[in-house]
Backbone as a printed PyTorch tensor [residue, N CA C, xyz], in Angstrom:
tensor([[[ -49.1430,  147.4970,   59.0410],
         [ -50.8760,  147.6470,   58.6050],
         [ -51.3940,  146.8460,   58.9910]],

        [[ -52.5160,  147.0050,   59.7190],
         [ -53.4560,  145.9860,   59.9160],
         [ -54.3890,  145.6020,   59.0020]],

        [[ -54.4930,  143.8370,   59.2080],
         [ -55.4480,  143.2000,   58.2340],
         [ -56.9630,  143.1310,   59.1090]],

        [[ -57.5000,  142.8960,   58.1100],
         [ -58.7820,  142.6430,   58.8870],
         [ -59.3080,  141.0330,   58.7190]],

        [[ -59.6350,  140.4050,   59.7600],
         [ -59.9320,  138.9250,   59.9320],
         [ -61.2220,  138.7400,   59.3110]],

        [[ -61.0330,  137.7400,   58.8080],
         [ -62.5580,  137.1160,   58.0650],
         [ -63.0020,  136.2670,   59.3450]],

        [[ -64.2580,  136.1460,   59.1290],
         [ -65.0780,  135.7610,   59.9460],
         [ -65.9470,  134.8180,   59.2470]],

        [[ -65.8950,  133.5520,   58.4410],
         [ -66.4570,  132.9650,   57.4800],
         [ -67.9840,  132.3730,   58.6760]],

        [[ -67.6050,  131.6430,   59.9360],
         [ -68.6390,  131.3890,   60.4000],
         [ -69.6280,  131.9930,   61.3140]],

        [[ -69.2210,  133.6390,   61.0270],
         [ -70.5830,  134.6770,   61.9920],
         [ -70.9840,  134.9160,   60.2440]],

        [[ -70.7060,  134.9990,   59.4990],
         [ -71.6880,  135.1850,   58.3170],
         [ -72.3670,  134.2520,   57.8240]],

        [[ -71.9790,  132.9000,   58.3350],
         [ -72.6550,  132.1480,   57.5740],
         [ -74.0810,  132.1540,   57.9920]],

        [[ -74.8430,  131.6410,   56.8340],
         [ -76.2080,  131.9030,   57.2910],
         [ -76.9980,  130.2560,   57.4620]],

        [[ -77.8030,  129.9690,   58.0900],
         [ -78.1970,  128.5240,   58.6060],
         [ -79.1900,  128.2320,   57.9270]],

        [[ -79.5630,  127.3140,   57.1630],
         [ -80.8250,  127.1540,   56.2340],
         [ -81.6000,  125.9100,   56.9190]],

        [[ -82.9770,  126.1350,   57.1800],
         [ -83.3480,  125.0530,   58.2450],
         [ -83.7310,  123.7250,   57.1560]],

        [[ -83.5490,  122.5120,   57.5880],
         [ -83.5360,  121.4670,   56.6680],
         [ -85.0480,  120.8850,   55.7950]],

        [[ -85.6930,  120.4770,   57.1520],
         [ -86.6430,  119.9100,   56.7160],
         [ -88.3880,  120.8390,   57.0710]],

        [[ -88.7170,  120.5700,   56.8980],
         [ -90.6910,  121.6670,   56.9670],
         [ -90.7520,  121.8000,   58.5750]],

        [[ -90.2930,  121.1850,   59.3970],
         [ -90.5990,  121.2440,   60.5750],
         [ -89.4380,  122.0820,   61.2260]],

        [[ -88.2960,  122.0570,   60.6900],
         [ -87.1250,  122.8350,   61.4540],
         [ -87.2720,  124.5590,   60.8680]],

        [[ -88.6310,  124.6170,   59.6980],
         [ -88.5410,  125.4560,   59.0870],
         [ -89.5710,  126.4610,   59.9010]],

        [[ -90.6110,  125.8190,   60.3230],
         [ -91.6390,  125.8930,   60.7320],
         [ -91.4500,  126.6280,   62.2460]],

        [[ -90.3160,  125.7880,   62.7430],
         [ -89.9830,  125.7990,   64.3810],
         [ -89.2310,  127.2870,   64.3970]],

        [[ -88.6100,  127.3670,   63.1850],
         [ -87.7880,  128.9120,   63.3280],
         [ -88.2640,  130.0280,   62.7860]],

        [[ -89.5190,  129.5290,   62.0690],
         [ -90.6590,  130.7760,   62.2410],
         [ -91.8170,  130.9770,   63.4400]],

        [[ -91.7410,  129.9830,   64.0660],
         [ -92.0770,  130.4110,   65.1660],
         [ -91.6550,  130.6390,   66.5770]],

        [[ -90.3390,  130.7500,   66.1290],
         [ -89.0430,  131.6920,   67.1630],
         [ -89.1110,  132.7270,   67.2220]],

        [[ -88.9970,  132.8230,   65.9530],
         [ -88.8740,  134.4670,   65.1690],
         [ -90.1370,  135.1460,   65.8040]],

        [[ -91.6540,  134.8050,   65.4070],
         [ -92.6920,  135.2710,   65.9430],
         [ -92.8940,  135.5410,   67.1470]],

        [[ -92.3890,  134.3460,   68.0570],
         [ -92.0550,  134.8810,   69.6490],
         [ -91.6710,  135.8530,   70.1880]],

        [[ -90.6330,  135.6290,   69.3980],
         [ -89.2280,  137.1960,   69.8150],
         [ -90.1360,  138.2890,   69.5480]],

        [[ -90.6070,  138.2920,   68.1670],
         [ -91.1030,  139.6100,   68.1070],
         [ -92.0750,  139.9890,   68.7120]],

        [[ -93.1750,  139.4580,   69.5400],
         [ -94.1450,  139.6360,   70.0980],
         [ -93.4820,  139.6980,   71.2310]],

        [[ -92.4900,  138.8460,   71.9000],
         [ -92.2140,  139.3780,   73.2670],
         [ -91.4360,  140.9920,   73.1890]],

        [[ -90.7910,  141.0340,   72.1630],
         [ -90.4050,  142.9850,   71.8320],
         [ -91.1250,  143.7470,   71.7790]],

        [[ -92.2770,  143.2100,   70.8390],
         [ -93.1400,  144.4160,   70.3650],
         [ -94.5080,  144.6650,   71.1070]],

        [[ -94.6950,  143.2030,   71.8850],
         [ -96.1840,  143.2250,   72.5150],
         [ -96.7860,  142.2230,   71.4650]],

        [[ -97.8280,  141.9780,   72.2520],
         [ -98.8530,  140.7850,   71.8620],
         [ -99.9180,  141.5860,   70.9690]],

        [[-100.4180,  140.8390,   69.5700],
         [-100.8060,  141.5760,   68.5150],
         [-100.1980,  142.0010,   67.7640]],

        [[ -98.5910,  142.0740,   67.6570],
         [ -98.0520,  143.3720,   67.3180],
         [ -97.5000,  142.1170,   65.6480]],

        [[ -98.0040,  140.8890,   65.8260],
         [ -98.0310,  140.1270,   64.2720],
         [ -99.0170,  139.2810,   64.7640]],

        [[ -99.3050,  139.2050,   63.2160],
         [-100.8790,  138.1790,   63.0230],
         [-100.7060,  137.5040,   61.7270]],

        [[-100.7990,  135.9760,   61.1570],
         [-101.2770,  135.6550,   60.2610],
         [-102.1620,  135.9630,   59.3320]],

        [[-101.8070,  136.0060,   57.9880],
         [-103.1500,  136.2470,   57.2530],
         [-104.1430,  135.4070,   57.4160]],

        [[-105.5070,  136.3050,   57.7370],
         [-106.5480,  135.1970,   57.7470],
         [-106.6520,  134.9500,   59.0470]],

        [[-105.9760,  135.2390,   60.2130],
         [-106.6740,  134.6680,   61.2730],
         [-107.5190,  135.5250,   61.9080]],

        [[-108.1140,  135.0710,   62.6480],
         [-109.4470,  135.4730,   63.2410],
         [-109.0870,  135.8000,   64.7180]],

        [[-108.0750,  137.1660,   64.8010],
         [-107.7870,  137.3260,   66.3330],
         [-108.8080,  138.1670,   66.8850]],

        [[-109.1500,  138.1740,   68.2580],
         [-110.4740,  139.0430,   68.7690],
         [-109.4030,  140.5810,   69.2350]],

        [[-109.1580,  141.7150,   68.0340],
         [-108.4470,  142.6570,   68.5220],
         [-109.3580,  143.7550,   68.7660]],

        [[-109.2580,  144.4900,   69.8690],
         [-110.3000,  145.5430,   70.3870],
         [-109.4900,  146.7950,   69.5940]],

        [[-109.0730,  146.7990,   68.5350],
         [-108.2270,  148.4750,   68.5400],
         [-109.0600,  148.9850,   67.0500]],

        [[-109.4510,  150.1820,   67.6180],
         [-110.2400,  151.2290,   66.9570],
         [-109.5100,  151.6620,   65.3910]],

        [[-110.2360,  151.5520,   64.4290],
         [-109.4640,  151.8250,   63.1720],
         [-110.3020,  152.8430,   61.8640]],

        [[-109.5210,  152.9630,   61.2160],
         [-109.7040,  154.6830,   60.1310],
         [-109.9440,  153.9620,   58.9850]],

        [[-111.3840,  154.0030,   58.3970],
         [-111.3150,  153.3840,   57.0270],
         [-110.1980,  153.8460,   56.1150]],

        [[-109.3920,  153.3170,   55.0460],
         [-108.7170,  153.1490,   54.0350],
         [-109.5240,  153.9350,   52.8530]],

        [[-111.1120,  153.9290,   52.9920],
         [-111.5460,  154.2020,   51.4370],
         [-112.0550,  153.8730,   50.5770]],

        [[-111.3920,  151.7260,   50.5330],
         [-111.3330,  150.4840,   50.4130],
         [-111.5870,  149.6830,   50.7750]],

        [[-112.7340,  149.2490,   50.8980],
         [-113.7700,  148.0560,   51.9330],
         [-112.7590,  147.0230,   51.2100]],

        [[-112.1920,  146.2530,   50.2010],
         [-111.4230,  145.4000,   50.0870],
         [-109.8710,  145.5530,   50.9230]],

        [[-109.3430,  146.3970,   50.6640],
         [-108.4110,  146.5150,   51.4380],
         [-108.3810,  146.6720,   53.3850]],

        [[-109.9540,  147.5390,   53.8100],
         [-110.1340,  147.3630,   54.8460],
         [-110.4710,  145.7820,   55.4820]],

        [[-111.0660,  144.6630,   54.6280],
         [-111.3150,  143.5280,   55.1710],
         [-109.5060,  143.0710,   55.1620]],

        [[-109.0610,  143.3950,   54.5290],
         [-107.7890,  142.2570,   54.0250],
         [-107.1680,  142.4290,   55.2370]],

        [[-106.6640,  144.0090,   55.7330],
         [-106.1350,  144.4150,   57.0770],
         [-106.8530,  143.6490,   58.2110]],

        [[-107.8590,  143.2620,   58.5390],
         [-108.3110,  142.4430,   59.5110],
         [-108.9170,  143.2290,   60.6670]],

        [[-109.1800,  144.5780,   60.6890],
         [-109.7550,  145.3770,   61.5010],
         [-110.0790,  146.1530,   61.2160]],

        [[-110.3900,  146.5370,   59.4680],
         [-111.6940,  147.5930,   59.3760],
         [-110.6150,  148.7680,   58.6970]],

        [[-109.3720,  148.8150,   58.5990],
         [-108.9510,  149.9610,   58.3260],
         [-107.4440,  149.8770,   59.4220]],

        [[-107.1260,  151.0000,   59.2160],
         [-105.6010,  151.4210,   59.8140],
         [-105.8430,  151.5490,   61.0700]],

        [[-105.0140,  151.4790,   62.0160],
         [-105.1940,  151.3460,   63.2590],
         [-105.0080,  152.8080,   63.8430]],

        [[-106.1880,  153.1080,   64.5130],
         [-106.0010,  154.4150,   64.9980],
         [-105.1700,  154.4560,   66.1110]],

        [[-104.4500,  156.3110,   66.2890],
         [-102.9220,  156.6370,   66.8550],
         [-101.9930,  155.7570,   67.2330]],

        [[-101.8070,  155.3020,   65.9500],
         [-100.3270,  154.8870,   65.8600],
         [-100.0560,  154.9960,   64.1410]],

        [[ -98.6150,  154.6990,   64.5140],
         [ -97.9810,  155.1730,   63.0110],
         [ -98.2200,  153.8960,   62.3440]],

        [[ -98.1230,  154.3870,   60.9030],
         [ -98.6570,  153.4830,   59.7400],
         [ -97.7370,  154.0330,   58.6950]],

        [[ -96.9230,  152.7190,   57.9720],
         [ -96.4490,  153.1670,   56.9560],
         [ -96.8080,  152.8210,   55.6140]],

        [[ -97.2270,  153.2750,   54.8490],
         [ -98.0870,  152.7210,   53.2400],
         [ -96.5160,  152.7120,   52.4330]],

        [[ -96.4320,  151.1900,   51.9470],
         [ -95.3980,  151.2680,   50.8600],
         [ -95.9360,  150.5050,   49.9080]],

        [[ -94.8790,  150.4350,   48.9240],
         [ -95.3570,  149.7970,   47.2910],
         [ -94.5510,  150.2790,   46.4020]],

        [[ -94.7000,  149.6810,   45.2060],
         [ -94.0850,  150.0530,   43.8240],
         [ -94.6170,  151.8070,   43.5710]],

        [[ -94.0030,  152.1780,   42.8570],
         [ -94.1760,  153.5780,   41.9330],
         [ -95.5290,  153.6070,   41.4370]],

        [[ -96.7730,  154.3480,   41.7660],
         [ -98.0670,  154.4820,   40.6650],
         [ -98.6320,  153.4310,   41.3370]],

        [[ -98.4760,  152.9330,   42.8950],
         [ -99.7690,  151.8950,   43.0140],
         [-100.5790,  152.6800,   44.0840]],

        [[-101.0500,  153.6280,   44.2160],
         [-101.9290,  153.9010,   44.8780],
         [-101.5500,  154.3620,   46.7850]],

        [[-100.2080,  154.6080,   46.7970],
         [ -99.7610,  154.8990,   48.0270],
         [-100.6160,  156.1410,   48.6050]],

        [[ -99.9400,  156.9390,   47.8830],
         [-100.5650,  158.6570,   48.1990],
         [-101.9220,  158.8880,   48.2590]],

        [[-103.0730,  157.8980,   47.3020],
         [-104.0250,  158.1480,   47.3790],
         [-104.6470,  157.3690,   48.7330]],

        [[-104.1120,  156.4970,   48.6490],
         [-104.7900,  155.9620,   50.0010],
         [-104.2450,  156.5710,   51.5990]],

        [[-103.0980,  157.0970,   51.2840],
         [-102.4210,  157.9240,   52.6670],
         [-103.9040,  159.2620,   52.7700]],

        [[-104.2390,  159.8110,   51.5220],
         [-104.7440,  161.1250,   51.6900],
         [-106.5810,  160.5970,   51.7840]],

        [[-106.5360,  159.2850,   51.6500],
         [-108.4260,  158.6840,   52.2590],
         [-108.4580,  158.8300,   53.3770]],

        [[-107.3520,  157.8510,   53.9120],
         [-107.1690,  157.8950,   55.4320],
         [-106.9050,  159.1020,   56.3450]],

        [[-106.3870,  160.0340,   55.5740],
         [-105.8440,  161.5110,   56.3820],
         [-107.7810,  162.2910,   56.4110]],

        [[-108.4380,  162.0800,   55.9470],
         [-109.2920,  162.5210,   55.1010],
         [-110.4390,  162.0260,   56.4600]],

        [[-110.6050,  160.6420,   56.5210],
         [-111.2830,  160.0650,   57.1270],
         [-110.9760,  160.3380,   58.5790]],

        [[-109.8430,  160.8770,   59.2200],
         [-109.1570,  161.0360,   60.1250],
         [-110.2130,  162.3990,   60.8330]],

        [[-109.9710,  163.0940,   59.8060],
         [-110.1770,  164.8370,   59.9060],
         [-111.6040,  164.6260,   59.8960]],

        [[-112.4850,  164.3100,   59.0700],
         [-114.1630,  163.9830,   59.1450],
         [-114.2910,  163.3370,   60.5040]],

        [[-113.6380,  162.9360,   61.4040],
         [-113.8970,  162.5300,   62.9320],
         [-113.3030,  163.2830,   63.4460]],

        [[-112.6290,  164.1630,   63.3490],
         [-112.2410,  164.8600,   64.2380],
         [-110.9390,  165.3490,   64.6340]],

        [[-109.9790,  164.0360,   64.0740],
         [-108.8020,  163.9620,   64.6300],
         [-107.5230,  164.8510,   63.8840]],

        [[-106.3170,  164.5380,   64.0280],
         [-105.3090,  164.7960,   63.8180],
         [-104.4720,  163.6460,   62.6860]],

        [[-104.1300,  164.2840,   61.5100],
         [-103.1100,  163.1510,   61.0650],
         [-101.8660,  163.9450,   60.2360]],

        [[-100.6080,  162.5450,   60.0080],
         [ -99.6540,  163.8860,   59.3710],
         [ -99.4260,  162.8920,   58.1320]],

        [[ -98.7970,  163.6840,   57.6310],
         [ -98.6530,  162.9890,   56.0980],
         [ -97.3350,  163.3080,   55.6360]],

        [[ -96.1720,  162.4160,   55.9160],
         [ -95.0590,  162.3170,   55.3590],
         [ -94.5600,  161.9540,   54.3210]],

        [[ -94.0010,  163.1250,   53.0870],
         [ -94.1260,  162.6880,   51.7450],
         [ -92.4190,  162.1760,   51.4730]],

        [[ -92.1820,  161.2730,   51.8500],
         [ -90.9200,  160.6010,   50.9830],
         [ -90.3380,  160.9690,   50.0130]],

        [[ -90.9280,  160.2350,   49.0040],
         [ -91.4630,  160.5930,   47.8400],
         [ -91.1970,  161.2700,   46.8760]],

        [[ -91.8370,  162.8770,   47.6940],
         [ -91.9710,  163.8900,   46.9710],
         [ -92.8490,  163.8510,   45.9980]],

        [[ -93.9920,  163.2280,   46.1890],
         [ -95.0200,  162.9250,   45.1070],
         [ -95.9800,  164.2630,   45.6050]],

        [[ -96.3350,  165.1750,   46.2670],
         [ -97.0660,  165.9560,   46.3580],
         [ -96.2540,  167.3040,   45.8480]]])
């Protein structure tokens, strides 16, 4: 009977010790994401990036401002997630209504069977 070899070293998580090591690790991960997914795919909260992206309003001014571009990016797949009864379906339906008002097309995938 074959036995499974355990590799403790492969499963070990290396935790950075100092703040500078933590910052370097975060910067490395962010650089890798931008390299693999494209520039502008990740940004820090409050960062004033000059992004020329067309957006669709969510129907909530506060959320539009928090997203940084005035809403949900037009022409991209967007996942809205959160705890139960937090307003995910309401926001999704508002965005779809805004897209339809502008003559566009939008899809709603109801993974939670809310409708």
